[in-house]
C-alpha positions as CSV (number, residue, x, y, z in Angstrom):
1,M,58.9,69.0,87.0
2,A,59.0,71.7,84.3
3,A,62.1,72.6,82.4
4,G,62.2,76.0,84.2
5,T,63.1,74.5,87.5
6,A,65.6,72.2,85.9
7,L,67.4,75.2,84.5
8,V,67.4,76.9,87.9
9,A,69.0,73.8,89.5
10,H,72.1,74.3,87.4
11,L,72.7,78.0,88.2
12,P,75.9,78.8,90.2
13,D,75.6,79.0,94.0
14,Q,77.0,82.6,94.0
15,A,73.6,83.8,92.8
16,L,72.3,83.1,96.2
17,T,74.5,85.5,98.0
18,G,74.2,88.6,95.9
19,P,76.3,90.7,93.5
20,L,79.8,90.0,94.9
21,G,81.4,90.9,91.6
22,S,79.9,92.9,88.8
23,L,76.4,94.2,89.7
24,D,75.4,94.3,86.0
25,A,76.5,90.7,85.5
26,Y,74.5,89.7,88.5
27,L,71.4,91.5,87.3
28,E,71.8,90.0,83.9
29,R,72.1,86.5,85.4
30,V,69.1,86.9,87.7
31,S,66.9,88.3,84.9
32,H,67.3,85.0,83.0
33,I,66.1,82.8,85.9
34,P,62.6,81.4,85.1
35,V,59.7,82.3,87.3
36,L,58.0,79.4,88.9
37,S,54.4,78.6,88.4
38,R,52.0,78.2,91.3
39,E,52.2,74.4,91.0
40,E,56.0,74.3,90.8
41,E,56.3,76.6,93.7
42,R,53.9,74.5,95.8
43,A,55.7,71.3,95.0
44,L,59.1,72.7,95.9
45,G,57.7,74.2,99.1
46,E,56.3,70.8,100.2
47,R,59.5,69.0,99.4
48,F,61.5,71.4,101.6
49,R,58.9,71.5,104.4
50,K,58.3,67.8,104.7
51,S,61.7,66.3,103.9
52,G,64.2,69.2,104.3
53,D,65.1,69.1,100.6
54,L,67.8,71.9,100.3
55,A,67.8,71.6,96.6
56,A,64.1,72.6,96.5
57,A,64.7,75.5,98.9
58,R,67.6,76.7,96.7
59,Q,65.3,76.7,93.6
60,L,62.7,78.7,95.5
61,V,65.3,81.3,96.4
62,L,66.8,81.5,93.0
63,S,63.5,82.0,91.2
64,H,62.7,85.0,93.4
65,L,66.0,86.8,93.3
66,R,64.7,89.2,90.6
67,F,62.0,90.2,93.1
68,V,64.6,91.1,95.7
69,V,66.4,93.3,93.1
70,H,63.1,95.1,92.4
71,I,62.5,95.8,96.1
72,A,66.2,96.8,96.8
73,R,66.1,99.4,94.0
74,G,63.4,101.2,95.9
75,Y,65.9,102.0,98.7
76,T,68.6,103.6,96.5
77,G,67.8,107.1,97.8
78,Y,69.5,106.3,101.1
79,G,73.0,106.5,99.5
80,L,73.9,102.9,100.2
81,P,75.3,100.5,97.7
82,V,72.7,98.7,95.7
83,G,74.7,95.5,95.8
84,D,74.6,95.6,99.7
85,L,70.9,96.3,99.7
86,I,70.3,93.2,97.4
87,Q,72.5,91.0,99.6
88,E,70.5,92.0,102.7
89,G,67.2,91.4,100.8
90,N,68.4,88.0,99.8
91,V,69.0,87.1,103.4
92,G,65.3,88.1,104.1
93,L,64.2,85.9,101.1
94,M,66.1,82.9,102.5
95,K,64.4,83.4,105.9
96,A,61.0,83.6,104.2
97,V,61.7,80.4,102.3
98,K,62.6,78.6,105.6
99,R,59.2,79.6,107.1
100,F,57.1,79.3,103.9
101,D,54.1,77.0,104.2
102,P,52.5,76.1,100.8
103,A,49.4,74.7,102.6
104,L,48.3,78.2,103.3
105,N,47.7,78.7,99.6
106,V,49.7,81.9,99.5
107,R,52.3,82.6,96.9
108,L,55.9,82.9,98.2
109,V,56.3,86.4,96.7
110,S,53.5,87.7,98.9
111,F,54.9,86.1,102.0
112,A,58.5,87.0,101.4
113,V,58.1,90.7,100.8
114,H,57.8,91.4,104.5
115,W,61.0,89.5,105.3
116,I,62.9,91.1,102.5
117,R,61.9,94.6,103.5
118,A,62.6,93.9,107.2
119,E,66.2,92.9,106.4
120,I,66.8,95.9,104.1
121,H,65.3,98.2,106.7
122,E,67.7,96.8,109.4
123,Y,70.6,97.4,107.0
124,V,69.5,100.9,106.2
125,L,69.1,101.8,109.9
126,R,72.5,100.3,110.8
127,N,74.4,102.1,108.0
128,W,72.6,105.3,107.1
129,R,74.2,107.2,110.0
130,L,77.0,106.6,112.4
131,V,74.6,107.3,115.2
132,K,71.4,105.2,115.4
133,I,68.5,107.2,114.2
134,A,65.7,104.8,115.2
135,T,65.8,102.1,117.9
136,T,62.1,101.2,118.6
137,K,59.6,99.7,116.3
138,A,57.5,102.9,116.2
139,Q,60.6,105.0,115.4
140,R,61.6,102.7,112.6
141,K,58.1,102.9,111.1
142,L,58.2,106.7,111.5
143,F,61.6,106.9,109.9
144,F,60.7,105.2,106.6
145,N,57.3,106.8,106.3
146,L,58.4,110.3,107.2
147,R,61.4,110.1,104.8
148,R,59.1,109.0,102.0
149,L,56.8,112.0,102.7
150,K,59.8,114.4,102.9
151,K,60.9,113.7,99.4
152,N,58.1,116.0,98.2
153,L,57.8,118.3,101.2
154,G,59.9,120.9,103.0
155,W,59.6,121.2,106.8
156,L,56.2,119.9,107.9
157,S,53.6,122.4,109.0
158,A,51.8,122.0,112.3
159,Q,48.9,120.5,110.5
160,E,51.0,118.1,108.5
161,T,52.9,117.1,111.7
162,A,49.6,116.4,113.4
163,A,48.3,114.4,110.5
164,V,51.5,112.2,110.3
165,A,51.4,111.6,114.0
166,R,47.8,110.5,113.8
167,D,48.3,108.2,110.8
168,L,51.3,106.5,112.3
169,G,50.1,106.4,115.9
170,V,52.9,108.4,117.5
171,S,53.1,111.8,119.2
172,E,53.7,115.0,117.4
173,A,56.8,115.5,119.4
174,E,58.2,112.2,118.0
175,V,57.4,113.3,114.5
176,S,59.2,116.6,115.0
177,E,62.2,114.9,116.6
178,M,62.5,112.4,113.7
179,E,62.2,115.2,111.2
180,K,65.2,117.0,112.9
181,R,67.2,113.7,112.8
182,L,66.5,113.3,109.1
183,A,67.7,116.8,108.4
184,A,70.9,116.4,110.4
185,R,74.1,115.0,109.0
186,D,77.1,113.1,110.4
187,L,80.1,115.3,111.3
188,S,83.6,114.2,112.2
189,F,84.6,115.1,115.7
190,D,88.0,116.3,114.6
191,P,88.1,116.4,110.8
192,A,91.2,117.1,108.7
193,P,91.0,120.7,107.4
194,E,90.1,121.2,103.7
195,P,92.6,123.3,101.7
196,E,90.0,125.9,100.8
197,D,88.8,126.3,104.4
198,E,89.9,129.5,106.0
199,E,88.7,128.5,109.4
200,P,87.8,124.8,109.5
201,Y,85.0,123.9,111.9
202,S,85.8,121.1,114.3
203,P,83.7,120.2,117.3
204,A,86.8,119.3,119.2
205,A,87.9,122.9,119.0
206,Y,84.9,124.0,121.0
207,L,85.6,121.8,124.0
208,P,86.7,123.6,127.1
209,A,90.4,123.3,127.9
210,P,91.4,121.3,131.0
211,D,92.8,124.5,132.5
212,A,89.8,126.7,131.5
213,D,88.7,127.3,135.1
214,P,89.1,131.1,135.8
215,A,89.9,130.6,139.5
216,A,92.6,128.0,138.6
217,Q,94.1,130.4,136.0
218,V,94.3,133.3,138.5
219,E,95.8,131.1,141.1
220,E,98.4,129.8,138.6
221,A,99.3,133.3,137.4
222,E,99.7,134.6,141.0
223,S,101.9,131.6,141.8
224,A,104.1,132.2,138.8
225,E,104.4,135.9,139.6
226,S,105.3,135.1,143.2
227,S,108.0,132.5,142.1
228,A,109.4,135.1,139.7
229,D,109.7,137.7,142.5
230,R,111.4,135.2,144.8
231,L,113.9,134.2,142.0
232,R,114.7,137.9,141.3
233,G,115.3,138.5,145.0
234,A,117.5,135.4,145.2
235,L,119.6,136.4,142.2
236,S,120.2,139.8,143.7
237,R,121.9,138.1,146.7
238,L,124.5,136.3,144.6
239,D,127.8,137.9,143.8
240,A,128.1,139.5,140.4
241,R,130.2,136.7,138.8
242,S,127.9,133.9,140.0
243,R,124.8,135.9,139.0
244,D,126.2,136.5,135.5
245,I,127.1,132.8,135.0
246,V,123.7,131.7,136.1
247,E,121.9,134.2,133.8
248,K,124.0,133.4,130.8
249,R,123.8,129.6,131.3
250,W,120.1,129.4,132.2
251,M,118.2,132.6,131.5
252,S,119.5,133.7,128.2
253,E,118.0,132.7,124.8
254,D,121.6,132.3,123.4
255,K,123.0,130.2,126.2
256,A,126.7,130.4,126.8
257,T,128.9,127.3,127.1
258,L,131.3,126.5,130.0
259,H,134.2,127.2,127.7
260,Q,133.0,130.5,126.6
261,L,132.5,131.7,130.2
262,A,135.9,130.2,131.1
263,A,137.5,132.3,128.4
264,Q,135.6,135.4,129.6
265,Y,136.7,135.1,133.3
266,G,140.2,133.5,132.6
267,V,139.6,130.3,134.5
268,S,139.0,126.7,133.6
269,A,135.7,125.3,132.4
270,E,135.7,123.0,135.5
271,R,135.9,126.1,137.7
272,I,132.9,127.7,135.9
273,R,130.9,124.5,136.4
274,Q,131.8,124.6,140.2
275,I,130.7,128.2,140.5
276,E,127.5,127.5,138.6
277,S,126.7,124.5,140.8
278,S,127.3,126.4,144.0
279,A,125.1,129.4,142.7
280,L,122.2,127.1,141.8
281,G,122.3,125.5,145.2
282,K,122.1,128.9,146.9
283,L,119.2,129.9,144.6
284,R,117.2,126.8,145.5
285,A,117.7,127.4,149.2
286,L,116.8,131.1,148.9
287,V,113.7,130.5,146.8
288,A,112.5,127.8,149.1
289,A,113.0,129.9,152.2
């Protein structure tokens, strides 16, 4: 076997997984891996397919890592880390090597491109938005094709929408819906307000309150007013001292203590507590009547 494949066999296993450390160091390492000739590739493919030689499969993967980098860089516009895109592409490359049949007389690079793109596409669709933007095969195809077209266009005209729908074999309504999804953005349900926001927008603030039913609000207001009227009537039936103690102990913002009231009326604090307890009992009975 040529010296190129011998060099590949001594590269570290970490190159198989992707840029786990420095991306620049990974790209530098990958760029120095020799490209296999057709004969070398065929020989390695046959070794792996016929005898399960994992060393041969490893060399096939390593020699095509630079190709994965090239494809992954084409997806940088989605705002996802290049290192993650490369890792997903490497997974696709490994799947392609597992299914590669050199007897078909097709170069691995031509066969693997579909597997590499498929894995990267799945990663983009899983991570581009919190909410899934495409779930069916037709929607996924529409997503990537429409986004590529939208790089150079504004909102599609009716004629452009019809042309895209015709080319991709979907309805015009599906094209319009996907266009709206592409234009949307993720929004936190209840975001922390920014310092410069005068009135921060939060979807949670626009939910109806649990007690927002007008009928329930009117019923509650009438019930509260009726209870207040009964309480006022019950207080008027207490003697002046009992009423004063209850009002100062329970209905005043600056509530009086038992000792303060005891000093006011010249009795013990225990006596004030007894008067208060008796008055509260009478109030409960009068309000409930």
